[in-house]
BADOTOR-218691 format. One record per residue (C-alpha): residue in one letter; x, y, z. Coordinates in steps of 0.5 Angstrom, whole numbers. Example, Ala and Ser with C-alpha at 12.3 -4.5 7.8 and 13.67 -1.06 7.14 Angstrom:
2
['A', [25, -9, 16]]
['S', [27, -2, 14]]
% end
This chain:
258
['X', [0, -56, 8]]
['X', [0, -51, 2]]
['X', [-3, -44, 1]]
['X', [-9, -45, -4]]
['X', [-12, -39, -8]]
['X', [-19, -38, -9]]
['X', [-18, -41, -15]]
['X', [-16, -47, -12]]
['X', [-9, -48, -15]]
['X', [-3, -51, -10]]
['X', [2, -46, -7]]
['X', [8, -51, -10]]
['X', [5, -50, -17]]
['X', [10, -46, -22]]
['X', [7, -47, -28]]
['X', [1, -42, -28]]
['X', [1, -35, -29]]
['X', [-3, -29, -26]]
['X', [-5, -23, -30]]
['X', [-5, -18, -24]]
['X', [-10, -12, -25]]
['X', [-13, -12, -18]]
['X', [-18, -6, -19]]
['X', [-25, -8, -16]]
['X', [-30, -3, -14]]
['X', [-32, 4, -14]]
['X', [-28, 10, -12]]
['X', [-34, 12, -8]]
['X', [-32, 5, -3]]
['X', [-25, 9, -1]]
['X', [-22, 5, 4]]
['X', [-25, -1, 3]]
['X', [-23, -2, -4]]
['X', [-16, 1, -2]]
['X', [-15, -5, 3]]
['X', [-17, -10, -2]]
['X', [-12, -8, -7]]
['X', [-7, -8, -2]]
['X', [-9, -15, 1]]
['X', [-9, -18, -6]]
['X', [-2, -15, -8]]
['X', [1, -19, -1]]
['X', [-3, -25, -3]]
['X', [0, -25, -11]]
['X', [7, -23, -8]]
['X', [7, -30, -4]]
['X', [5, -33, -10]]
['X', [11, -30, -14]]
['X', [16, -32, -8]]
['X', [13, -39, -9]]
['X', [14, -39, -17]]
['X', [8, -36, -20]]
['X', [10, -31, -26]]
['X', [5, -25, -24]]
['X', [4, -19, -29]]
['X', [4, -14, -27]]
['X', [9, -14, -21]]
['X', [5, -13, -14]]
['X', [10, -8, -12]]
['X', [9, -4, -18]]
['X', [1, -4, -17]]
['X', [2, -1, -10]]
['X', [7, 4, -12]]
['X', [5, 6, -19]]
['X', [-1, 11, -17]]
['X', [-5, 12, -24]]
['X', [-5, 20, -23]]
['X', [1, 21, -19]]
['X', [6, 16, -23]]
['X', [5, 20, -30]]
['X', [9, 26, -26]]
['X', [15, 22, -26]]
['X', [15, 24, -33]]
['X', [15, 31, -33]]
['X', [17, 33, -40]]
['X', [11, 29, -42]]
['X', [6, 32, -38]]
['X', [2, 39, -38]]
['X', [3, 43, -32]]
['X', [1, 39, -26]]
['X', [0, 40, -18]]
['X', [-1, 35, -13]]
['X', [-4, 38, -6]]
['X', [-9, 38, -1]]
['X', [-9, 46, 0]]
['X', [-14, 50, -2]]
['X', [-10, 56, -2]]
['X', [-5, 52, -7]]
['X', [-11, 50, -12]]
['X', [-13, 57, -12]]
['X', [-6, 60, -13]]
['X', [-5, 55, -19]]
['X', [-11, 57, -22]]
['X', [-9, 64, -22]]
['X', [-3, 62, -25]]
['X', [-6, 57, -31]]
['X', [-13, 60, -32]]
['X', [-16, 54, -33]]
['X', [-16, 47, -29]]
['X', [-18, 40, -29]]
['X', [-18, 37, -21]]
['X', [-19, 30, -20]]
['X', [-18, 25, -14]]
['X', [-12, 21, -14]]
['X', [-16, 15, -13]]
['X', [-21, 16, -18]]
['X', [-23, 12, -24]]
['X', [-28, 12, -30]]
['X', [-28, 19, -30]]
['X', [-31, 20, -22]]
['X', [-30, 27, -20]]
['X', [-27, 30, -25]]
['X', [-28, 37, -25]]
['X', [-26, 43, -29]]
['X', [-25, 50, -26]]
['X', [-24, 57, -29]]
['X', [-22, 63, -25]]
['X', [-27, 67, -22]]
['X', [-31, 60, -21]]
['X', [-36, 62, -16]]
['X', [-36, 54, -14]]
['X', [-28, 54, -13]]
['X', [-28, 54, -5]]
['X', [-33, 48, -5]]
['X', [-30, 44, -10]]
['X', [-23, 44, -7]]
['X', [-26, 43, 0]]
['X', [-30, 37, -3]]
['X', [-24, 34, -7]]
['X', [-19, 35, -1]]
['X', [-24, 33, 4]]
['X', [-23, 39, 8]]
['X', [-15, 39, 7]]
['X', [-14, 32, 9]]
['X', [-14, 28, 2]]
['X', [-9, 30, -4]]
['X', [-12, 31, -11]]
['X', [-9, 33, -17]]
['X', [-9, 39, -21]]
['X', [-8, 39, -28]]
['X', [-8, 45, -33]]
['X', [-14, 44, -38]]
['X', [-12, 41, -45]]
['X', [-17, 44, -50]]
['X', [-16, 38, -55]]
['X', [-20, 34, -50]]
['X', [-25, 35, -55]]
['X', [-21, 31, -60]]
['X', [-21, 25, -55]]
['X', [-17, 23, -49]]
['X', [-13, 17, -52]]
['X', [-12, 11, -49]]
['X', [-5, 8, -51]]
['X', [-4, 1, -49]]
['X', [3, -1, -48]]
['X', [5, -9, -48]]
['X', [12, -11, -45]]
['X', [15, -3, -46]]
['X', [12, -2, -53]]
['X', [6, 1, -56]]
['X', [0, -2, -59]]
['X', [0, 2, -66]]
['X', [-7, 4, -65]]
['X', [-10, 9, -60]]
['X', [-17, 9, -58]]
['X', [-19, 16, -57]]
['X', [-25, 17, -52]]
['X', [-29, 23, -54]]
['X', [-33, 27, -49]]
['X', [-41, 28, -50]]
['X', [-42, 35, -52]]
['X', [-41, 40, -47]]
['X', [-37, 35, -43]]
['X', [-30, 35, -41]]
['X', [-29, 28, -39]]
['X', [-28, 22, -45]]
['X', [-28, 16, -41]]
['X', [-33, 11, -44]]
['X', [-36, 9, -37]]
['X', [-38, 17, -37]]
['X', [-41, 16, -43]]
['X', [-35, 18, -48]]
['X', [-35, 15, -55]]
['X', [-29, 11, -57]]
['X', [-26, 12, -64]]
['X', [-19, 8, -66]]
['X', [-14, 12, -70]]
['X', [-6, 11, -71]]
['X', [-1, 13, -66]]
['X', [2, 20, -68]]
['X', [9, 21, -68]]
['X', [8, 25, -61]]
['X', [4, 19, -58]]
['X', [10, 14, -60]]
['X', [15, 19, -57]]
['X', [11, 19, -50]]
['X', [11, 12, -51]]
['X', [19, 11, -52]]
['X', [20, 16, -45]]
['X', [15, 11, -41]]
['X', [17, 4, -44]]
['X', [24, 3, -41]]
['X', [21, 5, -34]]
['X', [16, 1, -34]]
['X', [20, -5, -36]]
['X', [25, -3, -30]]
['X', [19, -4, -25]]
['X', [16, -10, -28]]
['X', [10, -7, -31]]
['X', [8, -11, -37]]
['X', [1, -8, -39]]
['X', [-1, -1, -38]]
['X', [-5, 4, -41]]
['X', [-3, 11, -42]]
['X', [-8, 17, -43]]
['X', [-6, 22, -47]]
['X', [-10, 29, -49]]
['X', [-7, 33, -55]]
['X', [1, 32, -54]]
['X', [1, 31, -46]]
['X', [1, 25, -42]]
['X', [-4, 25, -36]]
['X', [-5, 18, -33]]
['X', [-1, 12, -33]]
['X', [-7, 6, -32]]
['X', [-3, 0, -29]]
['X', [-9, -3, -26]]
['X', [-15, -2, -31]]
['X', [-12, -1, -38]]
['X', [-18, -2, -42]]
['X', [-20, -1, -49]]
['X', [-17, -8, -52]]
['X', [-24, -10, -54]]
['X', [-26, -4, -58]]
['X', [-19, -3, -61]]
['X', [-19, -11, -63]]
['X', [-26, -10, -66]]
['X', [-24, -3, -70]]
['X', [-18, -6, -73]]
['X', [-18, -13, -73]]
['X', [-13, -14, -68]]
['X', [-12, -19, -62]]
['X', [-8, -15, -57]]
['X', [-9, -20, -51]]
['X', [-6, -26, -56]]
['X', [-1, -22, -58]]
['X', [1, -20, -51]]
['X', [1, -27, -48]]
['X', [6, -29, -54]]
['X', [10, -23, -52]]
['X', [10, -24, -45]]
['X', [12, -31, -46]]
['X', [18, -30, -50]]
['X', [20, -25, -46]]
['X', [19, -28, -39]]
['X', [20, -35, -41]]
['X', [27, -34, -45]]
['X', [33, -37, -41]]
% end
């Protein structure tokens, strides 16, 4: 008896594709969301062994944490630190002067906090983000160019879409995510944007990651979104594109060629 998915396709079918972006639920749901993602990738791997073409690779969805993955390209990133130590956060703040702190498992601008030297709330912020030293967080040097937007650069089969969506924070805010109230402004890629994409693209292909969103603030890569590369609709609307259609054409050309 063949295994069937919740959509009803049979396990012996080799003529279907799965676009795998298992990111459902809020960051606040914590362990439950992580367990669901893990189980989804295990199911997708079983489908893969039975002939399904899964994009992105289930193994890559487990391995490529969206905050941590960017740090594999240090030449592209501003000074960063992954830690659960309040002392390390304090020392890094003294060194850099102005930091953004965020949980490794967050999304949609959840719990992204800015701290500066002599911030009276530093201890409680670090304590909260690290759950009293039991959970890792990411500290990054604050990039002032966030006022000009947090650019989402979509990558398809290792190549960038030629336009980015700059998500511009509301006045007085430091988070530009659309889910956090940011405004989306499309713009052509800069030379630096293309250079960053060229550094990341080959590694994405090596891992069978064909559809991602790079987050770039100013000249610096800050995140690589493997499970939630949004902003297709906004870029399509502003520039008359068909990113999803182009993506499927390029995937078919790459993955179905002999």
